[in-house]
C-alpha positions as CSV (number, residue, x, y, z in Angstrom):
1,X,142.6,115.1,74.4
2,X,143.0,112.5,77.2
3,X,146.2,112.4,79.3
4,X,147.0,108.9,78.0
5,X,146.2,107.3,74.6
6,X,143.7,104.5,74.5
7,X,144.4,101.1,72.8
8,X,143.3,101.3,69.1
9,X,141.3,98.3,67.7
10,X,144.2,97.1,65.6
11,X,146.4,96.7,68.7
12,X,143.9,94.6,70.7
13,X,143.1,91.0,70.9
14,X,139.8,89.4,69.6
15,X,137.9,89.7,72.9
16,X,138.6,93.5,73.3
17,X,137.7,94.0,69.6
18,X,134.4,92.3,70.3
19,X,133.8,94.5,73.3
20,X,134.5,97.6,71.3
21,X,132.0,96.5,68.6
22,X,129.4,95.6,71.2
23,X,129.7,98.9,73.0
24,X,129.7,101.0,69.8
25,X,126.4,99.4,68.9
26,X,125.0,99.9,72.4
27,X,125.8,103.6,72.4
28,X,124.3,104.1,69.0
29,X,121.1,102.4,70.3
30,X,120.9,104.4,73.5
31,X,121.8,107.8,72.0
32,X,120.4,107.5,68.5
33,X,123.5,109.3,67.3
34,X,127.1,108.9,66.3
35,X,129.8,110.7,68.3
36,X,130.9,114.0,66.8
37,X,134.5,113.4,67.9
38,X,136.5,110.2,67.9
39,X,135.2,106.7,68.4
40,X,133.0,107.6,71.4
41,X,134.7,104.8,73.3
42,X,137.7,106.7,74.7
43,X,137.2,105.6,78.4
44,X,136.9,102.0,77.3
45,X,140.0,102.3,75.1
46,X,141.9,103.5,78.1
47,X,140.6,100.7,80.3
48,X,141.8,98.3,77.6
49,X,145.4,98.8,78.8
50,X,144.3,96.4,81.5
51,X,141.9,94.0,79.8
52,X,141.2,91.9,83.0
53,X,140.3,95.1,84.9
54,X,138.2,96.2,81.9
55,X,136.3,92.9,82.0
56,X,135.7,93.0,85.7
57,X,134.5,96.6,85.5
58,X,132.2,95.7,82.6
59,X,130.7,92.8,84.4
60,X,130.0,94.9,87.5
61,X,128.4,97.6,85.4
62,X,126.4,95.1,83.4
63,X,125.0,93.4,86.6
64,X,124.0,96.8,88.0
65,X,122.4,98.0,84.8
66,X,120.3,94.8,84.6
67,X,118.4,95.9,87.7
68,X,114.8,96.5,86.8
69,X,113.1,97.4,90.1
70,X,113.5,101.2,89.5
71,X,112.0,103.0,86.5
72,X,114.4,104.1,83.8
73,X,113.5,107.8,84.1
74,X,114.7,107.9,87.8
75,X,117.8,105.9,86.9
76,X,118.6,108.3,84.1
77,X,118.1,111.3,86.4
78,X,120.3,110.1,89.2
79,X,123.0,108.9,86.9
80,X,123.2,112.2,85.0
81,X,123.1,114.2,88.3
82,X,125.9,112.0,89.7
83,X,127.9,112.4,86.5
84,X,127.5,116.2,86.7
85,X,128.8,116.2,90.3
86,X,131.8,114.0,89.4
87,X,132.6,116.6,86.7
88,X,132.9,114.1,83.9
89,X,132.6,115.9,80.5
90,X,132.3,112.6,78.6
91,X,129.6,111.4,80.9
92,X,127.4,114.5,80.9
93,X,127.6,114.7,77.1
94,X,126.7,111.1,76.7
95,X,124.1,111.1,79.5
96,X,122.4,114.2,78.2
97,X,121.8,112.6,74.8
98,X,120.7,109.3,76.4
99,X,118.1,111.2,78.5
100,X,117.0,113.2,75.4
101,X,116.7,110.0,73.3
102,X,114.6,108.4,76.1
103,X,112.1,111.2,76.2
104,X,113.5,114.0,78.3
105,X,112.9,117.6,77.2
106,X,115.5,120.2,76.9
107,X,113.8,122.1,79.7
108,X,114.2,119.1,82.0
109,X,117.9,118.9,81.2
110,X,118.4,122.6,81.8
111,X,116.4,122.4,85.1
112,X,118.5,119.6,86.5
113,X,121.0,121.9,88.1
114,X,118.2,123.5,90.2
115,X,115.9,120.6,90.3
116,X,114.5,121.5,93.8
117,X,113.0,124.7,92.4
118,X,111.5,123.1,89.3
119,X,108.0,121.8,88.8
120,X,109.2,119.5,86.0
121,X,110.2,116.8,88.5
122,X,107.9,114.9,90.9
123,X,108.6,114.9,94.6
124,X,109.7,111.2,94.2
125,X,112.3,112.3,91.6
126,X,113.5,115.2,93.7
127,X,114.1,112.9,96.7
128,X,116.0,110.5,94.5
129,X,118.1,113.4,93.2
130,X,118.7,114.6,96.8
131,X,119.9,111.1,97.6
132,X,122.2,111.1,94.5
133,X,123.7,114.4,95.6
134,X,124.3,113.1,99.1
135,X,125.9,109.9,97.9
136,X,128.2,111.6,95.5
137,X,129.5,114.1,98.0
138,X,133.0,113.5,99.5
139,X,132.6,112.5,102.2
140,X,129.2,110.9,101.7
141,X,126.4,113.0,103.3
142,X,123.5,110.5,103.5
143,X,121.6,110.9,106.8
144,X,119.0,108.8,108.5
145,X,116.5,111.5,107.7
146,X,117.3,111.3,104.0
147,X,117.0,107.5,104.0
148,X,113.6,107.8,105.8
149,X,112.4,110.2,103.0
150,X,113.7,107.8,100.4
151,X,111.8,104.9,102.0
152,X,108.5,106.9,101.6
153,X,109.0,106.5,97.8
154,X,111.3,103.5,97.3
155,X,111.5,99.9,98.6
156,X,114.7,98.5,100.1
157,X,115.3,96.6,96.9
158,X,115.0,99.9,94.9
159,X,117.3,101.7,97.4
160,X,120.0,99.1,96.8
161,X,119.6,99.4,93.0
162,X,119.9,103.2,93.1
163,X,122.9,103.1,95.4
164,X,124.6,100.5,93.2
165,X,124.0,102.7,90.2
166,X,125.6,105.6,92.0
167,X,128.6,103.4,92.8
168,X,129.0,102.8,89.1
169,X,128.8,106.6,88.5
170,X,131.6,107.0,91.0
171,X,133.8,105.0,88.7
172,X,133.5,107.8,86.2
173,X,136.2,109.6,88.2
174,X,138.5,107.3,86.1
175,X,137.5,109.5,83.1
176,X,138.1,112.7,85.0
177,X,141.5,111.6,86.2
178,X,142.6,110.9,82.6
179,X,141.0,114.1,81.2
180,X,138.6,112.3,78.9
181,X,136.5,115.0,77.2
182,X,133.2,115.1,75.5
183,X,132.7,112.9,72.4
184,X,130.1,115.3,71.0
185,X,127.0,113.0,71.4
186,X,125.1,116.2,72.4
187,X,126.9,118.5,70.0
188,X,124.5,121.3,68.8
189,X,121.9,120.4,71.4
190,X,121.3,121.0,75.1
191,X,123.9,119.4,77.4
192,X,124.0,119.4,81.2
193,X,127.3,121.1,82.2
194,X,129.6,119.3,84.6
195,X,129.7,120.7,88.1
196,X,133.4,121.3,88.2
197,X,134.7,122.2,91.7
198,X,137.1,125.2,91.9
199,X,140.8,124.2,91.8
200,X,142.5,123.7,95.1
201,X,145.1,126.1,96.2
202,X,148.8,125.3,96.5
203,X,149.4,122.1,98.5
204,X,150.8,122.6,102.0
205,X,153.8,120.6,103.1
206,X,152.6,118.9,106.3
207,X,156.0,119.3,107.8
208,X,155.7,123.1,107.6
209,X,152.3,123.3,109.3
210,X,152.6,125.2,112.6
211,X,156.1,126.4,111.9
C-alpha cells in the first residue's frame, strides 16, 4: 500500500476523470492485461492531488514518447533497465508485461540483469543499456568514451531521444518515494526484479563529525 492515498475517480473533476479513462485504455492496449491489484493507476491517482503538476508531467511524458527516431525494442529495454535501477516495483511490473506483450521472451527479461554476458542482445542494445545504467547512476556516470561508443550506433537525434526517455524514467522516483507497489500486470509470469539498493546506515549528525 502506498504511503498516501490517491484521489479516487468520484472525487476528481471531469478532466482528471478523462485522464484516468484514457490511461486505463492505454495500459490495457500496451500490456494486453488488466492489473491484478487495484486500478493499475496508483501513481497517476497520487499525482492527481496536484492536477496542474499531473498535466505538466503528462505533457512532458507524452512529448518524449512521441519520439520515433529510435526503435521500440531499444526504448523498451532502456526504460525497463532504468526502472530496475530506480527500484520502482510498479514500473518493473508494468514494464515487464509491456515488453512481453511487444514480443520479448521470458529468457530476455531474465537476462536483463546481466545483459553484458548474454547473447540475447545485440552489441547496439548492450551499448544502449550501458548508457542507461550510466545515466541512471547517482551521480551520473556518462563518460566521453561511452558517448563515443553510443555514436557508433546512434545519431545525435537518437541520443537525445534516449536521454529524454531516461529523464522520464527518473521521474519514477516519485513512485518509490510514495511506496507504490506492483499492480500485478506480470502476476504469474516472469517479472524483472527491481534493483533495490541496501538501506543506508544511521544518519550522522554533521555537527558531531570530528568530535
